[in-house]
C-alpha positions in Angstrom: -48.4 -112.6 54.7 -51.1 -114.6 53.0 -54.4 -115.6 54.5 -54.3 -118.9 52.5 -51.1 -120.0 54.3 -51.8 -122.5 57.1 -48.3 -123.7 57.9 -44.8 -122.3 58.0 -41.9 -124.8 58.0 -38.5 -123.4 59.1 -35.3 -125.5 58.4 -32.9 -124.8 61.3 -29.4 -126.1 61.7 -27.0 -123.9 63.6 -23.7 -123.0 62.0 -22.0 -126.3 61.0 -22.3 -128.6 58.0 -24.7 -131.4 58.8 -25.6 -134.3 56.4 -29.2 -134.3 57.6 -29.6 -130.6 56.9 -28.0 -131.1 53.6 -30.6 -133.8 52.8 -33.3 -131.1 53.2 -31.3 -128.6 51.2 -30.8 -131.0 48.3 -34.5 -131.7 48.2 -35.6 -128.1 49.0 -37.2 -127.3 45.6 -39.1 -130.6 45.6 -40.3 -130.1 49.2 -41.4 -126.6 48.4 -43.4 -127.8 45.3 -44.9 -130.7 47.2 -46.2 -128.7 50.2 -48.5 -126.8 48.0 -49.8 -123.2 48.1 -51.0 -123.3 51.8 -47.6 -123.8 53.4 -44.2 -122.1 53.2 -40.8 -123.6 53.8 -37.9 -121.3 54.6 -34.1 -121.6 55.1 -31.7 -118.9 56.0 -28.6 -117.8 54.1 -26.8 -117.4 57.4 -27.7 -120.7 59.1 -26.7 -119.8 62.6 -28.4 -116.4 62.7 -31.5 -117.8 61.0 -31.7 -120.6 63.6 -31.3 -118.2 66.5 -33.9 -115.8 65.1 -36.5 -118.6 64.5 -35.9 -120.1 68.0 -36.2 -116.7 69.7 -39.3 -115.7 67.8 -41.2 -119.0 68.1 -39.8 -120.4 71.3 -39.0 -117.3 73.3 -35.8 -115.4 74.0 -33.1 -117.5 75.6 -34.2 -120.6 73.8 -31.3 -121.0 71.4 -29.4 -122.7 74.3 -27.6 -126.1 74.3 -30.7 -128.2 74.7 -32.3 -126.6 71.6 -29.0 -126.8 69.6 -28.7 -130.5 70.6 -32.0 -131.1 68.6 -30.5 -129.7 65.4 -30.8 -130.0 62.5 -34.6 -129.8 62.8 -37.8 -128.5 61.2 -39.8 -126.0 63.2 -43.4 -126.3 62.0 -45.9 -123.6 63.0 -49.4 -122.5 62.3 -48.7 -118.7 62.3 -46.6 -116.1 60.5 -43.9 -114.6 62.7 -45.8 -111.3 62.8 -49.0 -112.9 63.8 -47.7 -115.2 66.5 -50.0 -115.9 69.4 -49.7 -117.8 72.6 -51.9 -120.5 71.1 -49.9 -120.8 67.9 -48.7 -124.3 67.2 -44.9 -124.8 67.5 -43.6 -128.2 66.6 -39.8 -129.0 66.5 -39.0 -132.1 64.6 -35.3 -133.2 64.9 -34.2 -134.7 61.7 -31.9 -137.3 63.3 -34.8 -139.8 63.9 -37.0 -138.9 60.9 -35.6 -141.5 58.5 -36.1 -144.4 61.0 -39.4 -143.0 62.3 -40.9 -142.6 58.8 -39.2 -145.4 56.9 -37.1 -143.2 54.8 -36.7 -139.6 53.6 -39.2 -140.0 50.8 -41.9 -141.1 53.2 -41.0 -138.4 55.7 -41.2 -135.6 53.0 -44.4 -137.2 51.5 -46.2 -137.3 54.9 -45.1 -133.8 55.8 -46.4 -132.5 52.5 -49.7 -134.3 52.9 -50.1 -133.0 56.5 -49.5 -129.3 55.6 -51.7 -129.6 52.5 -54.5 -130.9 54.8 -54.8 -134.3 53.1 -53.6 -136.6 56.0 -52.7 -136.5 59.7 -50.4 -139.5 59.4 -47.4 -137.2 59.9 -48.5 -136.3 63.5 -49.7 -139.9 64.1 -46.2 -141.2 63.6 -45.2 -139.4 66.8 -47.6 -141.4 68.8 -46.9 -144.9 67.3 -45.2 -147.7 69.3 -44.2 -145.4 72.2 -45.9 -143.3 74.8 -46.1 -139.6 74.1 -43.2 -138.8 76.5 -40.8 -141.2 74.7 -41.9 -139.8 71.3 -41.4 -136.3 72.5 -37.9 -137.1 73.7 -36.9 -139.0 70.5 -38.7 -137.4 67.6 -40.7 -134.3 68.6 -39.2 -131.9 71.0 -40.8 -128.7 72.2 -38.8 -126.1 74.1 -40.6 -124.7 77.1 -40.2 -121.0 77.2 -42.1 -117.8 78.0 -45.3 -119.2 76.4 -45.5 -122.5 78.4 -45.8 -124.6 75.3 -46.8 -128.2 75.2 -47.5 -130.7 72.4 -51.1 -131.3 71.8 -51.6 -133.9 69.0 -55.4 -133.4 69.2 -54.9 -129.7 68.5 -52.7 -130.6 65.5 -55.4 -132.9 64.1 -58.1 -130.4 64.9 -56.2 -127.6 63.0 -55.7 -130.0 60.1 -59.4 -130.8 60.0 -60.4 -127.2 60.2 -58.0 -126.1 57.5 -59.3 -128.9 55.2 -62.9 -127.7 55.8 -62.0 -124.1 54.9 -60.7 -125.1 51.5 -63.0 -125.4 48.5 -63.5 -128.9 47.2 -61.6 -129.8 44.1 -63.5 -131.6 41.4 
């Protein structure tokens, strides 16, 4: 645990080989470097067990079901460490299947993700609102699994958290 970490990114896949998951694996070191010191990205050595553990911890027990598995591979982006999880903690599941088209390529997707978690831009979350209403975007790109916590997507909250995290950081010359 580190008080300076504002985001945790979990790469979840299930148990089978998947080209989109492998795209993230191939770029893992570059992504880790680009997200900076205020975010952590994690993958599991046992993909299936890791995916189930992350889903149960952040989405509630029983949420590794077929509807969640259908979204895989995905990134689960959250604002809190697993041991400090609260009802209000942000939980954003980003299926990778639409990321390339939504962001105009993998480089743009990874760049905007890094800028978002570093507190430099909210363009990453804005891409979920573009050209479609929020319900369509949630169905195609961002999916949240309702569970024991009654979670819903709140883009204003994401932007607010980004703004607050940016204000907490000292200015760099």
